[in-house]
C-alpha positions, 0 to 999 in steps of 0.5 A, spaced: 464 464 464 470 467 468 471 465 475 468 469 482 472 469 489 467 468 495 470 472 501 471 466 506 475 471 511 476 478 510 481 479 515 483 486 518 483 490 512 483 487 504 481 492 499 482 492 491 488 496 488 491 497 482 495 503 479 490 508 482 487 514 479 492 519 478 490 526 474 484 528 478 487 531 484 484 538 482 477 535 483 479 533 490 480 525 488 487 522 491 491 517 487 490 511 491 492 505 488 497 499 491 501 502 496 507 497 494 506 498 487 513 493 485 510 487 489 503 488 485 507 489 478 511 482 480 505 478 482 501 480 475 508 479 471 508 472 474 501 470 472 502 474 465 497 479 467 497 487 465 502 490 470 496 495 472 491 489 473 487 489 480 489 485 486 487 484 493 491 488 498 491 485 505 493 488 511 497 484 517 492 478 518 491 476 510 484 473 508 481 467 505 478 466 498 474 460 495 473 460 487 467 457 484 472 455 478 479 453 478 484 459 478 491 461 478 494 466 484 500 469 486 501 471 493 506 476 494 508 482 498 509 481 505 511 474 507 506 470 510 504 462 510 499 460 504 495 454 504 490 451 499 485 446 502 489 446 508 495 444 505 501 448 504 502 452 498 508 457 495 508 464 497 511 468 491 510 463 486 504 461 481 499 456 485 493 453 482 487 453 486 481 448 484 474 450 484 471 450 491 478 449 495 479 455 500 486 459 499 488 462 505 493 467 506 495 467 513 498 473 517 504 476 515 511 474 518 514 480 517 512 487 513 504 489 513 501 488 506 500 482 502 498 482 495 493 476 492 494 477 484 489 472 480 490 470 473 485 475 469 485 480 474 480 482 479 474 485 475 470 489 479 467 495 475 472 501 475 471 508 477 474 514 474 479 509 470 481 505 476 478 499 480 482 501 486 479 502 493 480 509 496 479 509 503 479 517 504 474 519 498 470 512 498 471 511 491 471 504 488 469 498 492 468 498 499 473 494 503 472 486 503 467 483 508 466 476 509 461 473 504 463 478 498 464 476 491 469 478 487 469 477 480 475 475 476 477 477 469 479 473 463 486 470 464 491 471 458 495 466 455 500 463 460 507 467 459 514 465 461 515 466 468 522 469 470 527 465 472 527 468 479 522 473 482 526 478 486 521 479 492 524 485 497 524 483 504 520 488 509 525 493 512 528 492 519 529 500 518 526 505 514 531 510 511 527 515 507 531 519 502 527 526 502 528 533 499 526 540 502 519 541 502 516 548 500 515 550 508 521 548 511 522 555 513 516 554 517 521 550 522 526 552 527 533 551 525 533 546 531 527 542 528 531 542 521 537 538 524 533 534 529 528 532 522 535 529 519 538 526 525 533 523 530 531 516 529 523 516 529 519 509 529 513 507 525 506 509 529 501 503 530 496 509 528 499 509 520 494 507 515 493 508 507 493 515 508 499 516 511 505 513 515 505 516 522 511 517 526 513 517 533 519 521 536 522 528 537 517 533 536 519 538 531 517 545 533 514 550 528 518 557 527 511 560 525 505 561 529 501 563 523 495 559 520 497 556 514 492 556 508 490 550 505 495 548 499 496 542 495 499 536 497 503 531 493 504 523 494 510 523 499 509 529 502 512 529 509 507 534 513 508 536 520 501 537 524 501 541 531 504 535 535 510 536 531 511 528 529 512 527 521 507 524 517 509 521 510 503 521 506 501 515 502 496 513 496 490 515 500 492 522 502 488 528 502 489 533 496 490 539 500 492 540 507 493 546 512 500 544 516 507 545 513 510 540 509 518 540 511 520 535 506 518 530 500 520 523 499 520 520 492 515 515 490 520 509 489 521 510 496 514 509 499 514 501 497 518 500 503 514 505 507 508 501 505 511 494 509 514 498 515 511 495 521 509 499 527 515 500 531 520 500 525 526 505 526 525 511 521 530 516 518 529 521 514 536 523 509 537 529 505 538 527 498 
């Protein structure tokens, strides 16, 4: 039999995430998946899991879990204190958690999202080929609540661990490379200049759907209504308040506000770890 994890403390928002479910946008289904994909891949690698194995993504306050059988876990992503049965344990490296002991993943000391990977992966039932929780469409398992039980898959044979695990530090300044979007012509010349020269800040209203910003409002050049059109991961949409929103993994598949630019997917992992108040600069590249 494989292990099960009982949720002792669910935290602010803890969800199951993997590589997501790409290829269903034509059905109105977002990609979803872990916001910090490199962190999930590294955590899985340290355990000998498949790179796309499902993990738990925590938000700011962490979570606490109790396995009914001994398991090996890695807590990575945003730095945070880790304890097992009340004793300090390693962050960013494999840790053995005995049966019945509580693994406590504490509040982040920097960044936003920590990841809990377990040898064998989180084994909830997949939906459309993915175990990811999608907050926008409601697909996948619901966010964890206290008392929820999470099944674990069968661990693979232990693999040689890398000599050093290169965990990136959360950004103190988020610099997002962007390319002009399909609706850049909807903005005044002054707005286009401001977009790539002003310093914005991450809004506390950001979530898995989008990173919202605070700063100079960008003025539309057109007063016409824009018909809804397809949206992609990394699209920088500007709603009527003029503040850019960077679409993350749970973003809608269509939208009716102009997209001024698009950020490449590799740049979005840092966006996932940019805490509220972090300076944001958009750089054409």
